[in-house]
mmCIF file as gemmi writes it, N, C-alpha and C atoms, coordinates in Angstrom:
data_model
loop_
_atom_site.group_PDB
_atom_site.id
_atom_site.type_symbol
_atom_site.label_atom_id
_atom_site.label_alt_id
_atom_site.label_comp_id
_atom_site.label_asym_id
_atom_site.label_entity_id
_atom_site.label_seq_id
_atom_site.pdbx_PDB_ins_code
_atom_site.Cartn_x
_atom_site.Cartn_y
_atom_site.Cartn_z
_atom_site.occupancy
_atom_site.B_iso_or_equiv
_atom_site.pdbx_formal_charge
_atom_site.auth_seq_id
_atom_site.auth_asym_id
_atom_site.pdbx_PDB_model_num
ATOM 1 N N . MET Axp A 1 ? 20.573 118.997 39.365 1 0 ? 1 A 1
ATOM 2 C CA . MET Axp A 1 ? 20.322 120.295 39.946 1 0 ? 1 A 1
ATOM 3 C C . MET Axp A 1 ? 20.802 121.409 39.004 1 0 ? 1 A 1
ATOM 4 N N . TYR Axp A 2 ? 22.015 121.272 38.512 1 0 ? 2 A 1
ATOM 5 C CA . TYR Axp A 2 ? 22.537 122.322 37.625 1 0 ? 2 A 1
ATOM 6 C C . TYR Axp A 2 ? 21.695 122.434 36.359 1 0 ? 2 A 1
ATOM 7 N N . ARG Axp A 3 ? 21.236 121.29 35.852 1 0 ? 3 A 1
ATOM 8 C CA . ARG Axp A 3 ? 20.427 121.328 34.639 1 0 ? 3 A 1
ATOM 9 C C . ARG Axp A 3 ? 19.173 122.166 34.86 1 0 ? 3 A 1
ATOM 10 N N . GLN Axp A 4 ? 18.523 121.977 35.989 1 0 ? 4 A 1
ATOM 11 C CA . GLN Axp A 4 ? 17.316 122.742 36.297 1 0 ? 4 A 1
ATOM 12 C C . GLN Axp A 4 ? 17.639 124.228 36.473 1 0 ? 4 A 1
ATOM 13 N N . LEU Axp A 5 ? 18.725 124.51 37.163 1 0 ? 5 A 1
ATOM 14 C CA . LEU Axp A 5 ? 19.119 125.906 37.37 1 0 ? 5 A 1
ATOM 15 C C . LEU Axp A 5 ? 19.448 126.597 36.047 1 0 ? 5 A 1
ATOM 16 N N . LEU Axp A 6 ? 20.201 125.894 35.19 1 0 ? 6 A 1
ATOM 17 C CA . LEU Axp A 6 ? 20.549 126.478 33.897 1 0 ? 6 A 1
ATOM 18 C C . LEU Axp A 6 ? 19.302 126.668 33.032 1 0 ? 6 A 1
ATOM 19 N N . SER Axp A 7 ? 18.416 125.695 33.047 1 0 ? 7 A 1
ATOM 20 C CA . SER Axp A 7 ? 17.183 125.797 32.272 1 0 ? 7 A 1
ATOM 21 C C . SER Axp A 7 ? 16.358 127.001 32.717 1 0 ? 7 A 1
ATOM 22 N N . ARG Axp A 8 ? 16.245 127.166 34.016 1 0 ? 8 A 1
ATOM 23 C CA . ARG Axp A 8 ? 15.467 128.292 34.544 1 0 ? 8 A 1
ATOM 24 C C . ARG Axp A 8 ? 16.123 129.632 34.216 1 0 ? 8 A 1
ATOM 25 N N . ALA Axp A 9 ? 17.449 129.674 34.303 1 0 ? 9 A 1
ATOM 26 C CA . ALA Axp A 9 ? 18.162 130.907 33.973 1 0 ? 9 A 1
ATOM 27 C C . ALA Axp A 9 ? 17.952 131.283 32.508 1 0 ? 9 A 1
ATOM 28 N N . ILE Axp A 10 ? 17.974 130.279 31.632 1 0 ? 10 A 1
ATOM 29 C CA . ILE Axp A 10 ? 17.747 130.531 30.198 1 0 ? 10 A 1
ATOM 30 C C . ILE Axp A 10 ? 16.319 131.022 29.964 1 0 ? 10 A 1
ATOM 31 N N . GLN Axp A 11 ? 15.359 130.394 30.625 1 0 ? 11 A 1
ATOM 32 C CA . GLN Axp A 11 ? 13.96 130.803 30.474 1 0 ? 11 A 1
ATOM 33 C C . GLN Axp A 11 ? 13.756 132.26 30.904 1 0 ? 11 A 1
ATOM 34 N N . ARG Axp A 12 ? 14.518 132.688 31.887 1 0 ? 12 A 1
ATOM 35 C CA . ARG Axp A 12 ? 14.387 134.069 32.379 1 0 ? 12 A 1
ATOM 36 C C . ARG Axp A 12 ? 15.21 135.059 31.567 1 0 ? 12 A 1
ATOM 37 N N . GLY Axp A 13 ? 15.895 134.575 30.538 1 0 ? 13 A 1
ATOM 38 C CA . GLY Axp A 13 ? 16.659 135.461 29.673 1 0 ? 13 A 1
ATOM 39 C C . GLY Axp A 13 ? 18.058 135.787 30.162 1 0 ? 13 A 1
ATOM 40 N N . SER Axp A 14 ? 18.567 135.022 31.12 1 0 ? 14 A 1
ATOM 41 C CA . SER Axp A 14 ? 19.922 135.269 31.623 1 0 ? 14 A 1
ATOM 42 C C . SER Axp A 14 ? 20.954 134.873 30.578 1 0 ? 14 A 1
ATOM 43 N N . HIS Axp A 15 ? 22.033 135.64 30.532 1 0 ? 15 A 1
ATOM 44 C CA . HIS Axp A 15 ? 23.118 135.347 29.604 1 0 ? 15 A 1
ATOM 45 C C . HIS Axp A 15 ? 24.327 134.774 30.322 1 0 ? 15 A 1
ATOM 46 N N . THR Axp A 16 ? 24.339 134.893 31.641 1 0 ? 16 A 1
ATOM 47 C CA . THR Axp A 16 ? 25.448 134.353 32.431 1 0 ? 16 A 1
ATOM 48 C C . THR Axp A 16 ? 24.885 133.59 33.628 1 0 ? 16 A 1
ATOM 49 N N . PHE Axp A 17 ? 25.687 132.671 34.135 1 0 ? 17 A 1
ATOM 50 C CA . PHE Axp A 17 ? 25.316 131.882 35.302 1 0 ? 17 A 1
ATOM 51 C C . PHE Axp A 17 ? 26.563 131.692 36.146 1 0 ? 17 A 1
ATOM 52 N N . ASP Axp A 18 ? 26.49 132.001 37.42 1 0 ? 18 A 1
ATOM 53 C CA . ASP Axp A 18 ? 27.633 131.865 38.324 1 0 ? 18 A 1
ATOM 54 C C . ASP Axp A 18 ? 27.58 130.488 38.977 1 0 ? 18 A 1
ATOM 55 N N . PHE Axp A 19 ? 28.532 129.637 38.62 1 0 ? 19 A 1
ATOM 56 C CA . PHE Axp A 19 ? 28.6 128.294 39.183 1 0 ? 19 A 1
ATOM 57 C C . PHE Axp A 19 ? 29.211 128.271 40.586 1 0 ? 19 A 1
ATOM 58 N N . GLY Axp A 20 ? 29.768 129.36 41.029 1 0 ? 20 A 1
ATOM 59 C CA . GLY Axp A 20 ? 30.418 129.398 42.339 1 0 ? 20 A 1
ATOM 60 C C . GLY Axp A 20 ? 31.898 129.076 42.229 1 0 ? 20 A 1
ATOM 61 N N . ARG Axp A 21 ? 32.568 129.107 43.365 1 0 ? 21 A 1
ATOM 62 C CA . ARG Axp A 21 ? 34.016 128.918 43.389 1 0 ? 21 A 1
ATOM 63 C C . ARG Axp A 21 ? 34.394 127.449 43.421 1 0 ? 21 A 1
ATOM 64 N N . SER Axp A 22 ? 35.516 127.15 42.775 1 0 ? 22 A 1
ATOM 65 C CA . SER Axp A 22 ? 36.134 125.826 42.808 1 0 ? 22 A 1
ATOM 66 C C . SER Axp A 22 ? 37.626 125.999 42.622 1 0 ? 22 A 1
ATOM 67 N N . SER Axp A 23 ? 38.398 125.152 43.249 1 0 ? 23 A 1
ATOM 68 C CA . SER Axp A 23 ? 39.841 125.163 43.026 1 0 ? 23 A 1
ATOM 69 C C . SER Axp A 23 ? 40.133 124.5 41.689 1 0 ? 23 A 1
ATOM 70 N N . VAL Axp A 24 ? 41.152 125.011 40.999 1 0 ? 24 A 1
ATOM 71 C CA . VAL Axp A 24 ? 41.519 124.5 39.681 1 0 ? 24 A 1
ATOM 72 C C . VAL Axp A 24 ? 41.887 123.02 39.77 1 0 ? 24 A 1
ATOM 73 N N . ASP Axp A 25 ? 41.444 122.257 38.788 1 0 ? 25 A 1
ATOM 74 C CA . ASP Axp A 25 ? 41.728 120.819 38.645 1 0 ? 25 A 1
ATOM 75 C C . ASP Axp A 25 ? 41.111 119.939 39.73 1 0 ? 25 A 1
ATOM 76 N N . THR Axp A 26 ? 40.106 120.433 40.44 1 0 ? 26 A 1
ATOM 77 C CA . THR Axp A 26 ? 39.376 119.588 41.376 1 0 ? 26 A 1
ATOM 78 C C . THR Axp A 26 ? 38.185 118.966 40.658 1 0 ? 26 A 1
ATOM 79 N N . GLY Axp A 27 ? 37.534 118.04 41.306 1 0 ? 27 A 1
ATOM 80 C CA . GLY Axp A 27 ? 36.372 117.39 40.7 1 0 ? 27 A 1
ATOM 81 C C . GLY Axp A 27 ? 35.262 118.367 40.374 1 0 ? 27 A 1
ATOM 82 N N . THR Axp A 28 ? 34.978 119.307 41.295 1 0 ? 28 A 1
ATOM 83 C CA . THR Axp A 28 ? 33.908 120.269 41.041 1 0 ? 28 A 1
ATOM 84 C C . THR Axp A 28 ? 34.28 121.215 39.901 1 0 ? 28 A 1
ATOM 85 N N . TYR Axp A 29 ? 35.55 121.566 39.803 1 0 ? 29 A 1
ATOM 86 C CA . TYR Axp A 29 ? 36.013 122.427 38.718 1 0 ? 29 A 1
ATOM 87 C C . TYR Axp A 29 ? 35.769 121.743 37.363 1 0 ? 29 A 1
ATOM 88 N N . LYS Axp A 30 ? 36.147 120.479 37.265 1 0 ? 30 A 1
ATOM 89 C CA . LYS Axp A 30 ? 35.986 119.732 36.017 1 0 ? 30 A 1
ATOM 90 C C . LYS Axp A 30 ? 34.506 119.53 35.697 1 0 ? 30 A 1
ATOM 91 N N . PHE Axp A 31 ? 33.7 119.265 36.719 1 0 ? 31 A 1
ATOM 92 C CA . PHE Axp A 31 ? 32.264 119.096 36.515 1 0 ? 31 A 1
ATOM 93 C C . PHE Axp A 31 ? 31.65 120.364 35.944 1 0 ? 31 A 1
ATOM 94 N N . LYS Axp A 32 ? 31.994 121.496 36.523 1 0 ? 32 A 1
ATOM 95 C CA . LYS Axp A 32 ? 31.436 122.766 36.058 1 0 ? 32 A 1
ATOM 96 C C . LYS Axp A 32 ? 31.936 123.112 34.657 1 0 ? 32 A 1
ATOM 97 N N . ALA Axp A 33 ? 33.186 122.738 34.348 1 0 ? 33 A 1
ATOM 98 C CA . ALA Axp A 33 ? 33.742 123.009 33.024 1 0 ? 33 A 1
ATOM 99 C C . ALA Axp A 33 ? 32.977 122.24 31.95 1 0 ? 33 A 1
ATOM 100 N N . GLN Axp A 34 ? 32.528 121.027 32.266 1 0 ? 34 A 1
ATOM 101 C CA . GLN Axp A 34 ? 31.791 120.256 31.257 1 0 ? 34 A 1
ATOM 102 C C . GLN Axp A 34 ? 30.438 120.887 30.944 1 0 ? 34 A 1
ATOM 103 N N . TRP Axp A 35 ? 29.944 121.749 31.84 1 0 ? 35 A 1
ATOM 104 C CA . TRP Axp A 35 ? 28.697 122.465 31.594 1 0 ? 35 A 1
ATOM 105 C C . TRP Axp A 35 ? 28.947 123.807 30.909 1 0 ? 35 A 1
ATOM 106 N N . GLY Axp A 36 ? 30.205 124.093 30.581 1 0 ? 36 A 1
ATOM 107 C CA . GLY Axp A 36 ? 30.524 125.305 29.847 1 0 ? 36 A 1
ATOM 108 C C . GLY Axp A 36 ? 31.002 126.463 30.709 1 0 ? 36 A 1
ATOM 109 N N . ALA Axp A 37 ? 31.267 126.196 31.988 1 0 ? 37 A 1
ATOM 110 C CA . ALA Axp A 37 ? 31.741 127.266 32.869 1 0 ? 37 A 1
ATOM 111 C C . ALA Axp A 37 ? 33.124 127.739 32.43 1 0 ? 37 A 1
ATOM 112 N N . LYS Axp A 38 ? 33.327 129.023 32.456 1 0 ? 38 A 1
ATOM 113 C CA . LYS Axp A 38 ? 34.624 129.626 32.142 1 0 ? 38 A 1
ATOM 114 C C . LYS Axp A 38 ? 35.225 130.172 33.43 1 0 ? 38 A 1
ATOM 115 N N . PRO Axp A 39 ? 36.492 129.866 33.705 1 0 ? 39 A 1
ATOM 116 C CA . PRO Axp A 39 ? 37.09 130.323 34.962 1 0 ? 39 A 1
ATOM 117 C C . PRO Axp A 39 ? 37.361 131.827 34.98 1 0 ? 39 A 1
ATOM 118 N N . HIS Axp A 40 ? 37.105 132.422 36.113 1 0 ? 40 A 1
ATOM 119 C CA . HIS Axp A 40 ? 37.434 133.817 36.385 1 0 ? 40 A 1
ATOM 120 C C . HIS Axp A 40 ? 38.186 133.822 37.708 1 0 ? 40 A 1
ATOM 121 N N . PRO Axp A 41 ? 39.498 134.075 37.681 1 0 ? 41 A 1
ATOM 122 C CA . PRO Axp A 41 ? 40.289 133.988 38.908 1 0 ? 41 A 1
ATOM 123 C C . PRO Axp A 41 ? 39.771 134.924 39.997 1 0 ? 41 A 1
ATOM 124 N N . ALA Axp A 42 ? 39.726 134.408 41.202 1 0 ? 42 A 1
ATOM 125 C CA . ALA Axp A 42 ? 39.316 135.198 42.363 1 0 ? 42 A 1
ATOM 126 C C . ALA Axp A 42 ? 40.553 135.858 42.975 1 0 ? 42 A 1
ATOM 127 N N . VAL Axp A 43 ? 40.368 137.015 43.538 1 0 ? 43 A 1
ATOM 128 C CA . VAL Axp A 43 ? 41.459 137.727 44.201 1 0 ? 43 A 1
ATOM 129 C C . VAL Axp A 43 ? 41.375 137.418 45.688 1 0 ? 43 A 1
ATOM 130 N N . TRP Axp A 44 ? 42.463 136.954 46.241 1 0 ? 44 A 1
ATOM 131 C CA . TRP Axp A 44 ? 42.507 136.616 47.664 1 0 ? 44 A 1
ATOM 132 C C . TRP Axp A 44 ? 43.445 137.577 48.379 1 0 ? 44 A 1
ATOM 133 N N . GLN Axp A 45 ? 43.047 137.995 49.555 1 0 ? 45 A 1
ATOM 134 C CA . GLN Axp A 45 ? 43.893 138.851 50.374 1 0 ? 45 A 1
ATOM 135 C C . GLN Axp A 45 ? 44.104 138.159 51.716 1 0 ? 45 A 1
ATOM 136 N N . TYR Axp A 46 ? 45.329 138.191 52.196 1 0 ? 46 A 1
ATOM 137 C CA . TYR Axp A 46 ? 45.659 137.54 53.453 1 0 ? 46 A 1
ATOM 138 C C . TYR Axp A 46 ? 46.362 138.522 54.372 1 0 ? 46 A 1
ATOM 139 N N . TYR Axp A 47 ? 46.105 138.388 55.64 1 0 ? 47 A 1
ATOM 140 C CA . TYR Axp A 47 ? 46.891 139.086 56.651 1 0 ? 47 A 1
ATOM 141 C C . TYR Axp A 47 ? 47.62 137.997 57.413 1 0 ? 47 A 1
ATOM 142 N N . ILE Axp A 48 ? 48.919 137.968 57.262 1 0 ? 48 A 1
ATOM 143 C CA . ILE Axp A 48 ? 49.719 136.907 57.863 1 0 ? 48 A 1
ATOM 144 C C . ILE Axp A 48 ? 50.777 137.548 58.747 1 0 ? 48 A 1
ATOM 145 N N . ARG Axp A 49 ? 50.805 137.133 59.989 1 0 ? 49 A 1
ATOM 146 C CA . ARG Axp A 49 ? 51.793 137.685 60.922 1 0 ? 49 A 1
ATOM 147 C C . ARG Axp A 49 ? 53.189 137.164 60.629 1 0 ? 49 A 1
ATOM 148 N N . LYS Axp A 50 ? 53.283 135.853 60.377 1 0 ? 50 A 1
ATOM 149 C CA . LYS Axp A 50 ? 54.589 135.233 60.104 1 0 ? 50 A 1
ATOM 150 C C . LYS Axp A 50 ? 54.454 134.282 58.925 1 0 ? 50 A 1
ATOM 151 N N . GLY Axp A 51 ? 55.536 134.084 58.187 1 0 ? 51 A 1
ATOM 152 C CA . GLY Axp A 51 ? 55.52 133.138 57.078 1 0 ? 51 A 1
ATOM 153 C C . GLY Axp A 51 ? 54.927 133.727 55.815 1 0 ? 51 A 1
ATOM 154 N N . SER Axp A 52 ? 54.436 132.842 54.943 1 0 ? 52 A 1
ATOM 155 C CA . SER Axp A 52 ? 53.848 133.288 53.68 1 0 ? 52 A 1
ATOM 156 C C . SER Axp A 52 ? 52.495 132.615 53.469 1 0 ? 52 A 1
ATOM 157 N N . ALA Axp A 53 ? 51.742 133.139 52.536 1 0 ? 53 A 1
ATOM 158 C CA . ALA Axp A 53 ? 50.422 132.578 52.227 1 0 ? 53 A 1
ATOM 159 C C . ALA Axp A 53 ? 50.557 131.161 51.675 1 0 ? 53 A 1
ATOM 160 N N . ASP Axp A 54 ? 51.662 130.865 50.996 1 0 ? 54 A 1
ATOM 161 C CA . ASP Axp A 54 ? 51.863 129.524 50.442 1 0 ? 54 A 1
ATOM 162 C C . ASP Axp A 54 ? 51.964 128.463 51.53 1 0 ? 54 A 1
ATOM 163 N N . ASP Axp A 55 ? 52.411 128.853 52.726 1 0 ? 55 A 1
ATOM 164 C CA . ASP Axp A 55 ? 52.51 127.9 53.829 1 0 ? 55 A 1
ATOM 165 C C . ASP Axp A 55 ? 51.141 127.413 54.289 1 0 ? 55 A 1
ATOM 166 N N . MET Axp A 56 ? 50.09 128.16 53.983 1 0 ? 56 A 1
ATOM 167 C CA . MET Axp A 56 ? 48.73 127.794 54.397 1 0 ? 56 A 1
ATOM 168 C C . MET Axp A 56 ? 48.094 126.787 53.442 1 0 ? 56 A 1
ATOM 169 N N . ARG Axp A 57 ? 48.657 126.614 52.276 1 0 ? 57 A 1
ATOM 170 C CA . ARG Axp A 57 ? 48.054 125.715 51.276 1 0 ? 57 A 1
ATOM 171 C C . ARG Axp A 57 ? 48.158 124.264 51.743 1 0 ? 57 A 1
ATOM 172 N N . PRO Axp A 58 ? 47.104 123.458 51.513 1 0 ? 58 A 1
ATOM 173 C CA . PRO Axp A 58 ? 47.145 122.062 51.935 1 0 ? 58 A 1
ATOM 174 C C . PRO Axp A 58 ? 48.236 121.248 51.249 1 0 ? 58 A 1
ATOM 175 N N . ASP Axp A 59 ? 48.669 121.683 50.054 1 0 ? 59 A 1
ATOM 176 C CA . ASP Axp A 59 ? 49.686 120.919 49.345 1 0 ? 59 A 1
ATOM 177 C C . ASP Axp A 59 ? 51.117 121.358 49.673 1 0 ? 59 A 1
ATOM 178 N N . SER Axp A 60 ? 51.292 122.248 50.662 1 0 ? 60 A 1
ATOM 179 C CA . SER Axp A 60 ? 52.639 122.636 51.064 1 0 ? 60 A 1
ATOM 180 C C . SER Axp A 60 ? 53.31 121.453 51.766 1 0 ? 60 A 1
ATOM 181 N N . ASP Axp A 61 ? 54.625 121.397 51.712 1 0 ? 61 A 1
ATOM 182 C CA . ASP Axp A 61 ? 55.362 120.283 52.312 1 0 ? 61 A 1
ATOM 183 C C . ASP Axp A 61 ? 55.056 120.122 53.796 1 0 ? 61 A 1
ATOM 184 N N . ARG Axp A 62 ? 55.026 121.232 54.51 1 0 ? 62 A 1
ATOM 185 C CA . ARG Axp A 62 ? 54.766 121.195 55.95 1 0 ? 62 A 1
ATOM 186 C C . ARG Axp A 62 ? 53.384 120.594 56.222 1 0 ? 62 A 1
ATOM 187 N N . ASN Axp A 63 ? 52.393 121.041 55.498 1 0 ? 63 A 1
ATOM 188 C CA . ASN Axp A 63 ? 51.038 120.551 55.727 1 0 ? 63 A 1
ATOM 189 C C . ASN Axp A 63 ? 50.875 119.096 55.3 1 0 ? 63 A 1
ATOM 190 N N . GLN Axp A 64 ? 51.583 118.669 54.277 1 0 ? 64 A 1
ATOM 191 C CA . GLN Axp A 64 ? 51.506 117.263 53.862 1 0 ? 64 A 1
ATOM 192 C C . GLN Axp A 64 ? 52.002 116.347 54.977 1 0 ? 64 A 1
ATOM 193 N N . LYS Axp A 65 ? 53.057 116.77 55.678 1 0 ? 65 A 1
ATOM 194 C CA . LYS Axp A 65 ? 53.566 115.974 56.795 1 0 ? 65 A 1
ATOM 195 C C . LYS Axp A 65 ? 52.529 115.898 57.914 1 0 ? 65 A 1
ATOM 196 N N . LEU Axp A 66 ? 51.902 117.039 58.218 1 0 ? 66 A 1
ATOM 197 C CA . LEU Axp A 66 ? 50.877 117.056 59.259 1 0 ? 66 A 1
ATOM 198 C C . LEU Axp A 66 ? 49.671 116.214 58.878 1 0 ? 66 A 1
ATOM 199 N N . ILE Axp A 67 ? 49.296 116.237 57.617 1 0 ? 67 A 1
ATOM 200 C CA . ILE Axp A 67 ? 48.163 115.439 57.134 1 0 ? 67 A 1
ATOM 201 C C . ILE Axp A 67 ? 48.458 113.949 57.3 1 0 ? 67 A 1
ATOM 202 N N . LYS Axp A 68 ? 49.675 113.54 56.957 1 0 ? 68 A 1
ATOM 203 C CA . LYS Axp A 68 ? 50.035 112.121 57.094 1 0 ? 68 A 1
ATOM 204 C C . LYS Axp A 68 ? 50.029 111.686 58.556 1 0 ? 68 A 1
ATOM 205 N N . ILE Axp A 69 ? 50.497 112.559 59.439 1 0 ? 69 A 1
ATOM 206 C CA . ILE Axp A 69 ? 50.457 112.249 60.872 1 0 ? 69 A 1
ATOM 207 C C . ILE Axp A 69 ? 49.01 112.134 61.334 1 0 ? 69 A 1
ATOM 208 N N . TRP Axp A 70 ? 48.176 113.09 60.926 1 0 ? 70 A 1
ATOM 209 C CA . TRP Axp A 70 ? 46.753 113.1 61.315 1 0 ? 70 A 1
ATOM 210 C C . TRP Axp A 70 ? 46.051 111.81 60.882 1 0 ? 70 A 1
ATOM 211 N N . GLN Axp A 71 ? 46.366 111.338 59.69 1 0 ? 71 A 1
ATOM 212 C CA . GLN Axp A 71 ? 45.724 110.138 59.161 1 0 ? 71 A 1
ATOM 213 C C . GLN Axp A 71 ? 46.089 108.88 59.944 1 0 ? 71 A 1
ATOM 214 N N . LYS Axp A 72 ? 47.208 108.921 60.658 1 0 ? 72 A 1
ATOM 215 C CA . LYS Axp A 72 ? 47.628 107.76 61.441 1 0 ? 72 A 1
ATOM 216 C C . LYS Axp A 72 ? 47.105 107.783 62.87 1 0 ? 72 A 1
ATOM 217 N N . LEU Axp A 73 ? 46.518 108.908 63.292 1 0 ? 73 A 1
ATOM 218 C CA . LEU Axp A 73 ? 45.987 109.009 64.647 1 0 ? 73 A 1
ATOM 219 C C . LEU Axp A 73 ? 44.708 108.188 64.782 1 0 ? 73 A 1
ATOM 220 N N . PRO Axp A 74 ? 44.44 107.667 65.998 1 0 ? 74 A 1
ATOM 221 C CA . PRO Axp A 74 ? 43.176 106.961 66.211 1 0 ? 74 A 1
ATOM 222 C C . PRO Axp A 74 ? 41.995 107.929 66.088 1 0 ? 74 A 1
ATOM 223 N N . VAL Axp A 75 ? 40.872 107.431 65.579 1 0 ? 75 A 1
ATOM 224 C CA . VAL Axp A 75 ? 39.695 108.268 65.339 1 0 ? 75 A 1
ATOM 225 C C . VAL Axp A 75 ? 39.226 108.948 66.623 1 0 ? 75 A 1
ATOM 226 N N . TRP Axp A 76 ? 39.241 108.24 67.751 1 0 ? 76 A 1
ATOM 227 C CA . TRP Axp A 76 ? 38.764 108.83 69.001 1 0 ? 76 A 1
ATOM 228 C C . TRP Axp A 76 ? 39.593 110.06 69.362 1 0 ? 76 A 1
ATOM 229 N N . LEU Axp A 77 ? 40.895 110.013 69.088 1 0 ? 77 A 1
ATOM 230 C CA . LEU Axp A 77 ? 41.761 111.152 69.411 1 0 ? 77 A 1
ATOM 231 C C . LEU Axp A 77 ? 41.482 112.331 68.476 1 0 ? 77 A 1
ATOM 232 N N . THR Axp A 78 ? 41.26 112.046 67.198 1 0 ? 78 A 1
ATOM 233 C CA . THR Axp A 78 ? 40.972 113.137 66.257 1 0 ? 78 A 1
ATOM 234 C C . THR Axp A 78 ? 39.665 113.83 66.611 1 0 ? 78 A 1
ATOM 235 N N . ARG Axp A 79 ? 38.695 113.074 67.149 1 0 ? 79 A 1
ATOM 236 C CA . ARG Axp A 79 ? 37.42 113.678 67.549 1 0 ? 79 A 1
ATOM 237 C C . ARG Axp A 79 ? 37.577 114.571 68.771 1 0 ? 79 A 1
ATOM 238 N N . VAL Axp A 80 ? 38.557 114.279 69.597 1 0 ? 80 A 1
ATOM 239 C CA . VAL Axp A 80 ? 38.789 115.095 70.793 1 0 ? 80 A 1
ATOM 240 C C . VAL Axp A 80 ? 39.567 116.362 70.44 1 0 ? 80 A 1
ATOM 241 N N . ILE Axp A 81 ? 40.653 116.208 69.69 1 0 ? 81 A 1
ATOM 242 C CA . ILE Axp A 81 ? 41.518 117.365 69.419 1 0 ? 81 A 1
ATOM 243 C C . ILE Axp A 81 ? 41.137 118.11 68.141 1 0 ? 81 A 1
ATOM 244 N N . GLY Axp A 82 ? 40.313 117.517 67.289 1 0 ? 82 A 1
ATOM 245 C CA . GLY Axp A 82 ? 39.94 118.135 66.022 1 0 ? 82 A 1
ATOM 246 C C . GLY Axp A 82 ? 39.189 119.44 66.129 1 0 ? 82 A 1
ATOM 247 N N . PRO Axp A 83 ? 38.076 119.5 66.889 1 0 ? 83 A 1
ATOM 248 C CA . PRO Axp A 83 ? 37.302 120.741 66.949 1 0 ? 83 A 1
ATOM 249 C C . PRO Axp A 83 ? 38.087 121.984 67.359 1 0 ? 83 A 1
ATOM 250 N N . PRO Axp A 84 ? 38.942 121.916 68.381 1 0 ? 84 A 1
ATOM 251 C CA . PRO Axp A 84 ? 39.716 123.129 68.699 1 0 ? 84 A 1
ATOM 252 C C . PRO Axp A 84 ? 40.704 123.524 67.584 1 0 ? 84 A 1
ATOM 253 N N . ILE Axp A 85 ? 41.218 122.533 66.868 1 0 ? 85 A 1
ATOM 254 C CA . ILE Axp A 85 ? 42.142 122.837 65.775 1 0 ? 85 A 1
ATOM 255 C C . ILE Axp A 85 ? 41.404 123.496 64.617 1 0 ? 85 A 1
ATOM 256 N N . VAL Axp A 86 ? 40.225 122.977 64.278 1 0 ? 86 A 1
ATOM 257 C CA . VAL Axp A 86 ? 39.451 123.501 63.144 1 0 ? 86 A 1
ATOM 258 C C . VAL Axp A 86 ? 39.092 124.969 63.339 1 0 ? 86 A 1
ATOM 259 N N . ARG Axp A 87 ? 38.837 125.363 64.564 1 0 ? 87 A 1
ATOM 260 C CA . ARG Axp A 87 ? 38.488 126.769 64.827 1 0 ? 87 A 1
ATOM 261 C C . ARG Axp A 87 ? 39.589 127.722 64.405 1 0 ? 87 A 1
ATOM 262 N N . GLY Axp A 88 ? 40.836 127.261 64.398 1 0 ? 88 A 1
ATOM 263 C CA . GLY Axp A 88 ? 41.964 128.116 64.044 1 0 ? 88 A 1
ATOM 264 C C . GLY Axp A 88 ? 42.345 128.075 62.575 1 0 ? 88 A 1
ATOM 265 N N . ILE Axp A 89 ? 41.638 127.277 61.774 1 0 ? 89 A 1
ATOM 266 C CA . ILE Axp A 89 ? 41.965 127.165 60.349 1 0 ? 89 A 1
ATOM 267 C C . ILE Axp A 89 ? 41.136 128.198 59.578 1 0 ? 89 A 1
ATOM 268 N N . PRO Axp A 90 ? 41.808 129.041 58.776 1 0 ? 90 A 1
ATOM 269 C CA . PRO Axp A 90 ? 41.051 130.067 58.023 1 0 ? 90 A 1
ATOM 270 C C . PRO Axp A 90 ? 40.239 129.477 56.892 1 0 ? 90 A 1
């Protein structure tokens, strides 16, 4: 898909191509880098009532504990309680 998109962009005389957002060191980030993508940091703004923005990251200690608990729950239970939880995740 990317090959076709890049080919078409070149044919139209484009000098830049936006690969979209990816988190650093993820699979999609590395894939896009092999095609010559250069990172441009995105600016994020948060409104947080309590705590810090770092607490929202999946790799925070608190979230790692919750992830491990979630992985041990039976699938039927995650299907019941999952949808209401997902609605509250930014």
